C-alpha positions in Angstrom: 96.5 99.1 58.6 97.4 95.7 56.8 95.0 94.3 54.2 93.7 90.3 52.9 95.0 89.5 49.7 92.0 87.3 48.1 92.3 84.9 45.4 89.3 86.5 43.4 89.9 89.0 41.1 87.0 91.0 40.2 86.5 94.3 37.3 83.8 96.7 37.3 83.4 98.1 33.9 81.5 101.3 34.0 80.3 103.4 30.8 81.0 107.4 31.1 77.7 109.7 31.3 76.1 107.1 29.6 73.0 108.2 28.2 75.0 111.7 27.0 77.9 108.9 25.6 74.8 107.4 23.8 73.9 110.3 21.8 77.9 111.2 20.6 78.3 107.6 19.3 76.0 109.3 15.7 77.0 113.4 16.5 80.7 113.0 16.9 80.8 117.2 17.4 78.7 117.1 20.5 82.1 115.5 22.0 83.0 117.9 24.4 80.0 120.1 24.4 77.6 120.1 27.2 74.8 117.7 27.0 71.8 116.8 29.3 69.2 114.0 28.9 65.4 114.8 30.0 63.1 112.2 32.2 59.9 110.6 30.3 57.6 113.6 28.9 60.5 116.3 29.2 60.8 116.9 32.7 63.3 116.6 34.8 67.1 116.2 33.8 67.9 112.7 34.3 71.7 112.7 32.6 74.5 115.6 31.9 78.0 115.4 30.8 80.8 116.1 32.7 80.5 119.8 30.5 77.2 120.5 31.5 77.7 119.1 35.3 81.1 122.1 35.4 77.9 124.1 34.7 76.3 123.6 37.9 73.3 122.3 36.4 72.4 119.4 38.9 71.1 116.0 39.1 66.8 115.7 38.8 66.7 119.3 38.4 63.2 120.2 36.3 64.1 121.2 32.6 62.0 124.4 33.2 64.1 125.8 36.2 67.7 124.6 34.4 66.1 125.7 30.6 67.8 130.1 31.5 71.2 128.1 32.3 71.0 125.6 29.7 70.3 128.5 27.2 72.7 130.9 27.8 75.5 128.0 27.3 74.1 126.1 24.3 73.8 123.2 26.3 72.6 120.7 24.1 69.0 118.5 25.0 67.7 115.2 24.4 64.5 113.8 25.5 65.0 110.1 26.6 66.1 107.7 23.6 65.6 104.4 25.8 65.2 102.1 22.4 69.1 103.4 21.5 70.5 103.6 25.5 69.1 99.6 25.2 70.8 98.7 22.3 73.7 100.4 22.7 74.0 99.0 26.2 73.3 95.4 25.1 76.4 95.8 22.6 79.2 97.0 25.5 78.2 94.1 27.2 78.4 91.6 24.6 81.6 92.9 23.8 82.6 92.9 27.2 82.1 89.1 27.3 84.8 88.4 25.0 86.9 89.6 28.6 86.3 86.6 30.7 83.9 83.5 31.7 81.8 85.1 34.2 80.0 88.4 34.0 77.4 90.4 36.2 75.3 92.8 34.4 74.8 95.4 37.6 72.7 98.2 35.6 72.7 99.5 32.3 75.9 100.8 32.4 77.7 98.7 34.6 78.9 95.3 34.5 81.0 93.5 37.1 83.5 90.6 35.6 85.4 88.0 37.2 89.2 87.8 36.3 90.3 85.2 38.7 92.6 82.7 37.1 93.9 86.0 34.7 96.8 86.6 36.5 99.0 85.8 33.3 98.1 88.8 31.9 99.6 92.2 33.4 96.0 93.6 34.6 96.4 97.0 34.2 97.0 96.4 30.2 93.9 93.8 30.0 92.0 96.5 31.4 93.5 99.3 28.4 92.9 96.5 26.0 89.6 95.8 27.8 88.8 100.2 27.0 90.2 100.1 23.5 88.0 97.3 21.9 84.8 98.6 23.7 85.8 102.3 22.9 86.1 101.1 19.0 83.7 98.9 18.8 80.9 100.3 20.7 81.8 103.9 20.1 81.4 104.2 24.5 83.8 105.1 26.6 84.3 103.3 29.4 86.5 103.5 32.9 87.9 99.4 34.4 88.4 99.2 37.6 90.0 96.4 38.7 90.3 94.6 42.7 90.4 91.8 45.2 86.5 92.3 46.2 83.5 93.8 44.5 83.6 97.1 46.6 87.6 97.6 45.9 86.9 96.9 42.2 84.2 99.9 42.5 87.0 102.4 44.3 89.7 101.5 41.8 86.7 102.6 39.2 85.6 105.3 40.4 89.5 106.7 40.9 89.7 106.0 37.6 87.4 108.5 36.2 89.1 111.5 38.5 92.5 110.3 37.5 94.4 111.6 35.0 97.2 109.5 35.3 95.1 106.4 35.2 93.4 107.4 32.4 90.3 105.2 32.7 92.3 102.3 34.1 92.9 101.4 37.3 94.2 98.2 39.3 94.7 98.0 42.8 95.2 94.4 43.1 97.7 93.6 45.7 98.8 97.6 44.8 100.9 99.4 47.5 99.1 102.2 47.2 96.0 100.9 48.3 96.0 102.8 51.1 96.9 106.2 49.5 93.8 105.1 46.9 90.9 104.9 49.8 92.1 107.9 51.7 91.1 110.1 48.0 87.3 108.4 48.4 85.0 110.1 50.3 82.8 107.6 52.9 80.0 108.4 51.0 81.0 107.3 47.3 81.3 104.2 49.1 79.2 101.0 47.5 76.5 100.5 49.7 76.5 103.4 51.8 73.7 105.8 51.4 74.0 109.3 52.3 72.0 108.7 56.1 75.0 106.2 56.7 77.8 108.6 55.0 76.3 111.7 57.3 76.2 109.3 60.6 79.5 108.2 60.0 81.0 111.3 59.2 79.8 112.7 62.5 81.6 110.3 64.0 84.9 111.2 62.2 84.8 108.6 59.6 85.1 110.8 56.5 87.0 108.7 53.7 86.9 104.8 52.7 89.9 103.9 53.7 88.4 105.8 57.4 85.6 102.9 57.3 88.2 100.0 56.4 90.1 100.7 59.4 86.7 101.2 61.3 85.4 99.5 64.9 83.7 96.6 64.3 81.8 96.5 67.0 81.3 99.6 67.4 79.8 99.7 63.1 78.2 96.2 64.3 75.9 98.3 67.3 75.4 101.3 64.7 74.8 99.8 61.4 72.8 97.1 59.6 74.8 93.8 58.5 75.4 94.9 54.9 77.5 97.5 55.9 80.2 95.2 58.1 80.6 93.2 54.5 81.4 96.5 53.0 84.3 96.8 55.5 85.5 93.5 55.0 85.3 93.9 51.0 87.4 96.8 51.5 90.5 95.3 53.7 90.6 92.4 50.8 87.9 90.4 52.1 85.5 89.3 49.2 82.1 88.7 50.8 80.2 89.0 47.3 80.6 86.8 44.5 79.6 87.8 41.0 75.1 87.5 40.8 73.0 85.5 38.2 70.1 87.9 36.7 67.6 87.5 39.4 64.6 86.2 38.6 61.8 88.9 38.6 58.9 88.9 40.8 56.7 91.4 38.5 57.3 93.1 35.9 55.4 96.8 35.3 55.4 99.6 32.4 53.6 102.5 33.5 54.2 106.8 31.9 52.3 109.9 32.6 50.4 111.7 30.1 51.5 113.9 28.3 48.5 115.7 28.5 45.5 114.9 31.0 42.9 112.1 29.4 39.7 111.9 29.8 38.4 110.0 26.5 37.9 105.6 27.9 39.2 104.7 24.6 42.4 106.5 24.5 42.8 105.3 28.2 41.9 101.1 26.6 44.7 102.1 23.7 47.4 103.4 26.9 47.0 100.3 28.8 46.3 97.5 25.8 50.0 99.4 24.8 51.7 99.2 28.1 50.9 95.6 28.1 52.0 94.9 25.3 55.0 96.2 26.1 55.6 94.4 29.4 54.4 91.3 27.6 57.2 91.0 25.3 59.8 91.9 28.6 58.1 89.3 30.3 58.6 86.2 27.3 62.2 88.0 27.2 62.8 86.8 30.9 61.1 82.9 30.0 58.4 83.9 32.4 54.5 83.4 32.3 52.5 86.1 34.1 49.2 84.3 36.8 47.8 87.9 37.9 47.5 91.3 35.9 47.0 94.8 37.8 45.8 98.2 36.1 46.2 101.7 37.9 44.8 104.7 36.8 45.2 108.7 39.0 45.2 112.3 38.4 47.4 114.3 39.2 47.9 114.6 42.6 49.8 117.5 42.8 47.2 120.2 40.6 44.9 121.9 42.8 41.1 122.7 42.7 41.2 119.1 40.2 39.0 116.3 41.1 41.3 113.7 42.0 40.6 110.7 41.5 42.9 107.2 42.6 42.7 103.0 41.9 43.5 99.8 40.8 42.8 96.3 40.8 44.0 93.0 39.7 42.6 89.7 38.0 43.6 86.4 38.3 44.3 84.3 35.4 42.9 80.8 35.1 46.1 80.0 33.4 49.3 81.7 33.4 49.9 83.4 30.1 52.8 85.2 28.4 50.2 85.8 25.0 49.9 89.6 24.1 46.0 89.5 22.5 44.8 87.4 26.6 46.6 90.0 28.7 45.5 93.1 27.3 41.5 91.3 27.6 42.6 91.1 31.2 43.8 94.3 31.2 40.9 96.0 29.9 38.4 94.3 32.2 40.6 95.8 35.1 40.5 99.1 33.7 36.5 99.2 33.1 36.6 98.1 36.2 38.4 101.4 38.3 37.4 104.2 35.8 35.3 107.2 36.5 33.9 109.5 33.7 34.6 112.9 34.0 38.9 113.1 35.5 41.3 114.1 33.9 43.6 111.4 34.3 47.4 112.2 34.5 49.0 108.3 35.1 48.0 104.7 34.0 49.9 101.5 34.5 50.4 97.4 34.2 51.8 95.6 36.6 52.3 91.8 35.5 52.4 89.5 39.3 52.8 86.0 40.2 54.9 84.9 37.7 56.5 81.7 37.5 58.5 80.2 34.6 56.7 79.9 31.2 57.9 76.0 30.8 56.8 75.4 34.1 53.1 76.7 33.7 50.3 74.3 35.3 47.9 73.4 32.7 44.0 74.2 33.0 41.9 71.4 31.9 39.3 73.4 30.6 41.4 75.5 28.8 40.9 76.3 25.6 43.5 78.1 24.2 45.9 76.2 21.9 49.2 77.7 24.3 51.6 75.8 21.5 50.3 77.9 18.8 50.3 81.0 20.6 53.6 80.6 21.7 54.6 80.1 18.3 53.2 83.5 17.1 54.5 85.1 19.9 57.4 84.1 19.1 57.4 85.4 15.5 55.7 89.0 16.6 58.8 89.1 18.9 61.4 88.6 16.2 59.8 90.8 13.4 59.7 93.8 16.1 63.7 92.6 16.6 64.5 93.4 12.9 62.2 95.9 12.1 62.0 97.9 15.2 59.8 98.3 18.2 56.0 98.8 17.0 57.0 97.1 14.1 53.6 94.8 14.2 51.2 95.3 17.2 47.5 95.1 18.3 45.2 97.2 17.1 44.1 98.2 20.3 47.1 99.9 20.9 45.6 102.6 18.6 47.0 104.4 15.2 48.1 107.9 16.6 47.7 107.7 19.6 47.7 110.9 21.7 48.7 110.3 25.3 52.2 108.9 24.0 55.1 110.5 26.2 56.3 114.5 25.4 59.7 114.0 23.7 60.3 117.2 21.6 64.2 116.3 22.0 64.4 112.7 21.2 67.3 111.5 18.5 66.4 108.8 16.5 66.6 105.6 17.4 69.9 105.1 14.8 70.0 101.0 15.7 66.6 99.6 15.9 64.1 101.4 13.7 64.9 101.2 10.0 63.0 104.9 9.1 65.9 106.1 11.3 68.8 104.6 10.3 71.7 107.2 10.4 72.7 108.8 6.8 75.5 109.3 5.2 76.5 111.9 2.4 79.4 110.9 0.0 
């Protein structure tokens, strides 16, 4: 089949095994060694290095089930260190921004770059320059896929990781090898094709990305939703998707499961205050304000012979706010309405709702809070925590020695965001 050539050029840059790579930055002896990263409270496996994948350890597998295999093969285990991962992600994205005027941060470890107009460069060489600089500046290995559409760029990125010849960079722009390339990609690996769609397509003989690109439009339209038709067009070289700006959040949530069941209201108040403070920080970073706050708590529904309680409530604010202290007060009021004595709670959470831009807040004639002064205070609080590490300054309501903190028995140091955990070099 023939492919349409778009004037647009996209690059999809993906950090390889990102969480595992982050752990290797400050411990280079782990390069080539199997690594797993665990979820909150060290529950399940959420990231694996290639060496771990080769051992047959599955994504999402409970840690306790995989433990015998992990111990038998000397797999290095880490608790999720999101402070480190988030900071290194920001450094990777900052490095990538040097290579294109427009960039869409798609996830913590992926970004699309608009390389339209860069045809004066040899795109494959440009991708290798990108790869070399990011790895030099951050220590994170990346793969680069380049093509005329975002979906084809994703296909190129997939093959760049698999092919030794590509060695991490593949340009499919006007490539005579595109047909062969798409024939090597299983249809389930195509961006936008989920597991159920892949199974249905395979039952009808569509096994690869190339088969999907050759599919009958009328039949696809009859049996699948419209987004899949856009994917097919993109595989044919017709750009249907452009770079997206950061979406305006509709809500911001923060919740955690406790390492141990918690019955004490005082400790629940501390946890809810801490979650509210974290959500408020993200709220200010998004330059938004909150008009309604929801709190929920629940026991462990998977434990048998234990009394269960699940509840939530929300409270509206008279004036939309981004002030941590004000939001904590509202959160404590909400918690008092739903807490019941005698239950061992497993999880609590806070959700900030009905968000509006902070510079468009409708003022309240009877508001007694000096909003300008409080905004300056919040800016100072955020700046101190950026400079000296998260939690360097916090509200006493969050507790001094909280026992409800997540279980993180294998967490590595927060090398880049906490002064007391900086890497040490012995001369």
